[in-house]
C-alpha positions in Angstrom: -17.3 -57.8 -49.3 -13.7 -56.7 -49.8 -12.9 -53.7 -47.5 -10.1 -51.4 -48.8 -8.6 -48.9 -46.3 -6.3 -46.0 -46.9 -3.5 -45.5 -44.3 -2.9 -41.8 -43.9 -5.4 -39.9 -41.8 -7.6 -43.0 -41.7 -5.6 -45.5 -39.8 -2.5 -43.4 -39.1 -2.8 -39.8 -38.2 -0.4 -37.5 -40.1 0.9 -33.9 -39.8 3.3 -32.9 -42.5 4.0 -29.6 -40.8 6.1 -31.6 -38.3 8.5 -32.6 -41.2 8.9 -28.9 -42.2 9.7 -28.0 -38.6 12.4 -30.6 -38.3 13.9 -29.6 -41.6 13.9 -26.0 -40.6 15.6 -26.7 -37.3 18.2 -29.0 -38.8 19.0 -26.7 -41.8 18.8 -23.4 -40.0 16.4 -22.2 -42.8 13.5 -20.1 -41.6 10.3 -22.2 -41.2 8.4 -19.7 -43.4 10.9 -20.3 -46.1 10.5 -24.1 -45.9 6.7 -23.8 -45.8 6.7 -21.5 -48.8 8.6 -24.0 -51.0 7.1 -27.3 -49.9 4.5 -28.8 -52.1 3.0 -32.3 -53.0 4.3 -32.0 -56.5 5.9 -34.2 -59.2 8.8 -35.4 -57.0 6.5 -36.6 -54.3 4.4 -38.4 -56.9 7.4 -40.0 -58.6 8.7 -41.2 -55.2 5.3 -42.7 -54.4 5.3 -44.6 -57.7 8.7 -45.9 -57.0 10.2 -44.2 -60.0 13.0 -42.6 -58.0 15.0 -43.9 -55.0 14.7 -42.5 -51.5 18.1 -40.8 -51.9 17.1 -39.2 -55.2 13.9 -38.0 -53.7 15.7 -36.5 -50.7 18.1 -34.7 -53.0 15.3 -33.4 -55.3 13.1 -32.2 -52.4 16.0 -30.5 -50.6 16.7 -28.6 -53.9 13.0 -27.5 -54.0 13.1 -26.4 -50.4 16.4 -24.7 -50.8 17.8 -26.4 -47.7 21.1 -28.2 -46.9 20.3 -31.5 -45.2 22.2 -34.8 -45.0 20.2 -37.9 -46.0 19.7 -39.0 -42.4 18.5 -35.5 -41.5 16.0 -35.5 -44.3 14.7 -38.9 -43.3 14.3 -37.8 -39.6 12.0 -35.0 -40.8 10.1 -37.2 -43.3 9.4 -39.7 -40.6 8.2 -37.1 -38.1 4.8 -36.7 -39.9 3.3 -39.7 -37.9 1.5 -38.6 -34.8 -0.3 -41.8 -33.7 -2.7 -44.6 -34.6 -6.5 -44.2 -35.0 -7.4 -47.0 -32.6 -11.2 -46.9 -33.2 -10.6 -47.6 -36.9 -8.3 -50.5 -36.0 -11.1 -51.9 -33.9 -13.5 -51.7 -36.9 -11.0 -53.5 -39.0 -10.5 -56.3 -36.5 -14.2 -56.7 -36.3 -14.6 -56.9 -40.0 -12.0 -59.6 -40.2 -13.5 -61.5 -37.3 -16.8 -61.5 -39.3 -14.9 -63.2 -42.1 -14.4 -60.2 -44.4 -11.1 -59.6 -46.3 -9.5 -56.3 -45.5 -6.6 -54.7 -47.4 -4.6 -51.5 -47.2 -4.2 -49.2 -50.2 -1.8 -46.3 -49.7 0.1 -43.7 -51.7 3.4 -44.1 -49.8 7.1 -44.7 -50.1 9.8 -47.0 -48.7 10.9 -44.5 -46.1 7.5 -44.4 -44.5 6.6 -48.1 -44.8 9.9 -49.1 -43.1 9.3 -46.6 -40.4 5.7 -47.8 -39.8 6.9 -51.4 -39.7 9.5 -50.5 -37.0 7.5 -48.0 -35.0 4.2 -49.9 -35.0 5.2 -53.5 -35.7 1.7 -54.8 -35.5 0.1 -52.2 -37.6 0.6 -53.6 -41.1 -0.4 -57.0 -40.0 -3.9 -55.7 -39.2 -4.9 -56.3 -42.9 -4.8 -59.3 -45.1 -2.6 -57.6 -47.6 -1.0 -54.2 -48.2 -1.0 -52.5 -51.6 1.6 -49.7 -51.5 2.0 -47.3 -54.4 5.7 -47.5 -54.6 5.7 -51.2 -54.9 3.1 -51.5 -57.7 4.0 -48.3 -59.6 0.6 -46.8 -59.4 -0.9 -44.2 -57.1 -4.4 -42.9 -56.3 -6.4 -41.3 -57.8 -5.4 -43.1 -61.0 -8.2 -45.6 -61.5 -5.6 -48.2 -62.7 -4.6 -48.7 -59.0 -8.1 -49.7 -58.2 -8.4 -52.0 -61.1 -5.1 -53.6 -59.9 -6.5 -54.3 -56.4 -9.8 -55.6 -57.8 -8.0 -57.9 -60.2 -5.6 -59.2 -57.6 -8.4 -59.8 -55.1 -10.7 -61.3 -57.7 -13.7 -59.2 -56.8 -16.1 -57.0 -58.8 -16.3 -53.3 -58.0 -19.7 -53.6 -56.4 -18.3 -56.1 -54.0 -15.7 -53.7 -52.7 -15.8 -50.9 -50.1 -13.2 -48.2 -50.1 -12.3 -45.8 -47.3 -10.1 -42.7 -47.8 -9.8 -39.2 -46.5 -9.3 -37.5 -49.8 -12.3 -36.6 -52.0 -10.4 -37.1 -55.3 -9.5 -40.7 -54.4 -13.1 -41.4 -53.3 -14.5 -40.0 -56.6 -12.1 -42.1 -58.6 -13.1 -45.3 -56.9 -16.8 -44.5 -57.1 -16.5 -44.0 -60.9 -15.7 -47.7 -61.1 -18.8 -48.7 -59.0 -16.9 -49.3 -55.8 -18.8 -48.5 -52.6 -17.0 -45.6 -50.8 -16.8 -43.6 -47.6 -15.0 -40.3 -47.3 -13.5 -40.7 -43.9 -14.5 -38.2 -41.2 -15.0 -40.1 -38.1 -15.5 -43.7 -36.9 -19.2 -43.3 -36.3 -19.8 -42.3 -39.9 -17.5 -45.2 -41.0 -19.5 -47.7 -39.1 -22.8 -46.4 -40.5 -21.4 -46.5 -44.1 -20.2 -50.1 -43.6 -23.6 -51.1 -42.3 -25.2 -49.5 -45.4 -22.8 -51.2 -47.8 -23.4 -54.6 -46.2 -26.9 -54.7 -47.7 -25.2 -55.0 -51.1 -22.8 -57.7 -50.1 
């Protein structure tokens, strides 16, 4: 069985409001103003597909937020979203690999965040056999093409794959292809879902 894990709010806990607070403090713009203008819109999606550079993304988002930030100031906020590692999930992943299963990461992310994670948590990305990051492959969830890409690269059929994500739209997209899925809520549910899927391995 191929196990495919999302990063954000599955392995790494995130809080995007922290970024807004940093940007508000550094720009002097009221937090309510920054909150009102922030959205996961086209610029975020383009950045996560690697269609625009980090600098272009920072400039575009600052325009949307109507804040005046230097690039380093923007980055400091964008990196502030990470609030810790979900250690119980890491334990599950280690166990799966110890049992001989292949585990890969599949994340909608960007160069700013992957570089920060590699620096802040140097052992984190090595927890998996391979990392599929949206900005490197030009595809992002919930586009089913990204799941086809992973399955093709890994050489497995959908029914031989198990996908864990915290967003329903991503889970539904994978399930449409016949991939076993679990909408992450807690590690106990994850362990139960893995045990159930193992009967189909």
